[in-house]
C-alpha positions as CSV (number, residue, x, y, z in Angstrom):
1,X,-149.6,11.8,-112.7
2,X,-152.6,9.3,-111.9
3,X,-151.7,6.4,-109.6
4,X,-153.4,3.2,-110.7
5,X,-156.3,3.6,-108.1
6,X,-157.2,7.3,-109.3
7,X,-158.5,6.4,-112.7
8,X,-161.8,8.1,-113.6
9,X,-163.6,4.5,-113.0
10,X,-161.9,4.1,-109.6
11,X,-163.0,7.8,-108.8
12,X,-166.3,7.0,-109.8
13,X,-166.7,3.9,-107.8
14,X,-165.4,5.6,-104.7
15,X,-167.8,8.5,-105.3
16,X,-170.7,6.0,-105.8
17,X,-169.8,4.0,-102.6
18,X,-169.8,7.2,-100.5
19,X,-173.2,8.3,-101.8
20,X,-174.5,4.6,-101.3
21,X,-173.0,4.4,-97.8
22,X,-174.6,7.7,-96.8
23,X,-177.9,6.7,-98.0
24,X,-177.7,3.2,-96.5
25,X,-177.1,4.7,-93.0
26,X,-179.8,7.4,-93.4
27,X,-182.4,4.9,-94.8
28,X,-181.5,2.5,-91.8
29,X,-181.9,5.4,-89.4
30,X,-185.0,6.8,-90.5
31,X,-187.0,3.7,-91.5
32,X,-185.5,0.9,-89.6
33,X,-186.1,-1.5,-92.5
34,X,-186.1,-5.3,-92.3
35,X,-183.6,-6.6,-95.1
36,X,-183.3,-10.3,-95.4
37,X,-181.7,-12.7,-98.0
38,X,-178.5,-10.4,-98.8
39,X,-176.5,-13.6,-98.9
40,X,-178.5,-14.8,-101.9
41,X,-176.8,-11.9,-104.1
42,X,-173.5,-13.5,-105.8
43,X,-170.4,-11.4,-104.8
44,X,-169.2,-11.4,-108.3
45,X,-170.4,-11.9,-111.9
46,X,-173.5,-10.7,-113.7
47,X,-176.7,-10.7,-111.7
48,X,-180.2,-9.3,-112.6
49,X,-182.3,-8.0,-109.5
50,X,-185.6,-8.5,-110.4
51,X,-188.2,-6.7,-108.1
52,X,-191.8,-5.8,-107.7
53,X,-192.3,-2.0,-107.7
54,X,-194.3,-0.1,-105.5
55,X,-192.8,3.4,-105.0
56,X,-190.5,6.0,-106.5
57,X,-187.9,5.3,-103.8
58,X,-187.6,1.7,-104.7
59,X,-184.7,2.0,-106.9
60,X,-182.8,4.3,-104.6
61,X,-183.4,1.9,-101.5
62,X,-182.2,-1.5,-103.4
63,X,-179.2,0.4,-104.7
64,X,-178.4,1.5,-101.2
65,X,-179.1,-1.7,-99.5
66,X,-177.8,-4.3,-101.9
67,X,-174.4,-5.7,-101.0
68,X,-173.2,-4.5,-104.5
69,X,-173.7,-1.6,-106.8
70,X,-176.9,-2.0,-108.7
71,X,-177.7,-0.1,-112.1
72,X,-181.4,0.9,-112.7
73,X,-183.1,2.4,-115.6
74,X,-184.7,5.7,-114.9
75,X,-186.8,8.1,-117.1
76,X,-185.0,10.2,-119.3
77,X,-186.8,13.2,-117.7
78,X,-184.9,12.9,-114.5
79,X,-181.7,13.7,-116.4
80,X,-182.8,16.5,-118.9
81,X,-184.3,19.1,-116.5
82,X,-182.9,22.4,-116.2
83,X,-182.2,24.9,-113.3
84,X,-181.2,23.9,-109.8
85,X,-183.9,21.2,-109.5
86,X,-182.8,19.7,-112.9
87,X,-179.1,19.8,-111.8
88,X,-180.0,18.2,-108.4
89,X,-182.1,15.5,-110.1
90,X,-179.5,14.5,-112.6
91,X,-176.8,14.4,-110.0
92,X,-178.7,12.4,-107.9
93,X,-179.6,9.7,-110.3
94,X,-176.2,9.5,-111.7
95,X,-174.7,9.3,-108.3
96,X,-177.0,6.2,-107.4
97,X,-176.1,4.5,-110.7
98,X,-179.1,4.9,-112.8
99,X,-178.9,5.6,-116.5
100,X,-181.5,7.4,-118.7
101,X,-184.1,5.7,-120.9
102,X,-187.0,7.0,-123.1
103,X,-190.3,5.3,-122.8
104,X,-193.0,4.8,-125.1
105,X,-191.9,2.8,-128.3
106,X,-190.4,-0.6,-129.1
107,X,-187.1,1.0,-130.1
108,X,-186.9,2.7,-126.7
109,X,-187.5,-0.6,-125.1
110,X,-184.8,-2.5,-127.1
111,X,-182.1,0.3,-126.5
112,X,-182.9,0.1,-122.6
113,X,-182.4,-3.7,-122.8
114,X,-179.2,-3.2,-124.8
115,X,-178.0,-1.0,-121.9
116,X,-178.7,-3.6,-119.5
117,X,-177.0,-6.3,-121.4
118,X,-173.8,-4.1,-121.6
119,X,-173.9,-3.7,-117.7
120,X,-174.4,-7.4,-117.3
121,X,-171.4,-8.3,-119.6
122,X,-169.1,-6.1,-117.5
123,X,-170.0,-8.6,-114.8
124,X,-172.2,-5.9,-113.0
125,X,-175.7,-6.0,-111.4
126,X,-178.7,-4.8,-113.4
127,X,-182.0,-3.9,-111.7
128,X,-185.3,-4.5,-113.5
129,X,-189.1,-4.5,-112.7
130,X,-190.5,-7.1,-114.9
131,X,-193.9,-5.8,-114.5
132,X,-192.6,-2.5,-116.2
133,X,-194.5,-0.1,-114.0
134,X,-195.5,0.6,-110.2
135,X,-198.4,-1.1,-108.9
136,X,-201.2,0.7,-107.4
137,X,-202.8,-2.4,-105.5
138,X,-199.7,-4.2,-104.3
139,X,-200.7,-7.2,-106.4
140,X,-198.2,-8.8,-108.9
141,X,-198.9,-8.4,-112.3
142,X,-198.0,-10.1,-115.5
143,X,-194.1,-9.8,-116.0
144,X,-192.6,-8.8,-119.1
145,X,-190.0,-11.1,-120.8
146,X,-187.1,-8.5,-120.8
147,X,-185.4,-9.9,-117.6
148,X,-185.6,-13.6,-118.8
149,X,-184.1,-12.5,-122.2
150,X,-181.3,-10.8,-120.7
151,X,-180.5,-13.6,-118.4
152,X,-180.4,-16.1,-121.3
153,X,-178.3,-14.0,-123.4
154,X,-175.7,-13.1,-120.8
155,X,-175.8,-16.1,-118.3
156,X,-176.5,-13.7,-115.6
157,X,-178.1,-15.1,-112.3
158,X,-181.5,-13.7,-111.5
159,X,-182.3,-12.7,-107.9
160,X,-185.8,-12.1,-107.0
161,X,-186.6,-9.3,-104.5
162,X,-189.9,-8.6,-102.7
163,X,-190.6,-5.3,-101.5
164,X,-193.4,-4.3,-99.1
165,X,-194.1,-1.0,-97.6
166,X,-192.2,1.7,-99.6
167,X,-195.8,2.8,-101.0
168,X,-196.2,3.9,-97.4
169,X,-192.8,5.4,-97.3
170,X,-193.5,7.7,-100.2
171,X,-197.0,7.4,-101.7
172,X,-197.9,8.8,-105.3
173,X,-199.1,12.0,-104.0
174,X,-195.9,12.9,-101.6
175,X,-192.7,14.8,-102.5
176,X,-190.6,13.4,-99.7
177,X,-190.4,9.9,-97.9
178,X,-192.0,9.4,-94.7
179,X,-190.3,7.8,-91.5
180,X,-192.1,4.6,-91.9
181,X,-190.5,1.1,-92.0
182,X,-190.5,-1.3,-94.9
183,X,-189.4,-4.8,-95.8
184,X,-187.0,-6.2,-98.6
185,X,-186.4,-9.7,-99.1
186,X,-183.6,-11.0,-101.5
187,X,-184.8,-14.5,-102.6
188,X,-182.8,-17.6,-103.7
189,X,-180.8,-17.2,-107.0
190,X,-182.4,-18.3,-110.3
191,X,-179.5,-19.8,-112.6
192,X,-179.8,-18.6,-116.2
193,X,-180.7,-21.6,-118.6
194,X,-179.0,-22.1,-121.9
195,X,-180.8,-20.9,-125.0
196,X,-183.4,-23.3,-126.3
197,X,-185.7,-23.2,-129.3
198,X,-188.3,-22.0,-129.8
199,X,-187.2,-19.0,-127.7
200,X,-190.8,-17.2,-127.1
201,X,-191.9,-20.1,-124.9
202,X,-188.6,-20.4,-122.9
203,X,-188.7,-16.7,-122.1
204,X,-192.2,-16.9,-121.0
205,X,-191.5,-20.0,-118.7
206,X,-188.5,-18.2,-117.1
207,X,-190.4,-15.1,-116.7
208,X,-193.3,-17.1,-114.9
209,X,-190.7,-18.5,-112.6
210,X,-189.3,-15.0,-111.7
211,X,-192.9,-13.6,-111.1
212,X,-193.7,-16.6,-108.9
213,X,-190.4,-16.3,-106.9
214,X,-191.1,-12.5,-106.4
215,X,-194.7,-13.2,-105.2
216,X,-193.5,-15.8,-102.7
217,X,-191.4,-13.2,-101.1
218,X,-194.4,-10.9,-100.3
219,X,-197.1,-11.5,-97.9
220,X,-199.0,-8.4,-97.5
221,X,-201.4,-8.8,-100.4
């Protein structure tokens, strides 16, 4: 007979926190990162973590170092591999709270945002890279409007994040992280506005506000 705190959800939460705690300790030990602004992440309610993206490890390190669980999108290939490597990849990404998405079509993008919306409506945190891909130069590119649309739909608070140095932790051509430091800054929260018409200009204006906030947290470009 299950006790109230031994439900599948509770067991998952405990497993997730155990993995997250282990990663947090190892990250701090190996990299000695500078992490600031954690107090800017609301302790409850729906939150969108909107960050720049420099390295494969960004989602893992954000998930480990944020004060609450963060769910990120991850390429479907990370969940569908076979053999020991495929099993390890799938187990790892599930353990850190990621969920699989296909890439390449408008329908896939819409489905991914629907997944994000469901996470936010559950009062959780959804992590997203507004630029849509990793930068190769460190410069902040043009943001896509998905984060803004989700915030307007759900009322989620947006917390901009600036990451510096993870491209040196795990460059594109490396398979394992290197023991170098990095910086992660959580910026001031941006409250979600109420829906206005026309919707397109409102989404674009909020997206520009998000990207400006992210750029303001980065000082190495």
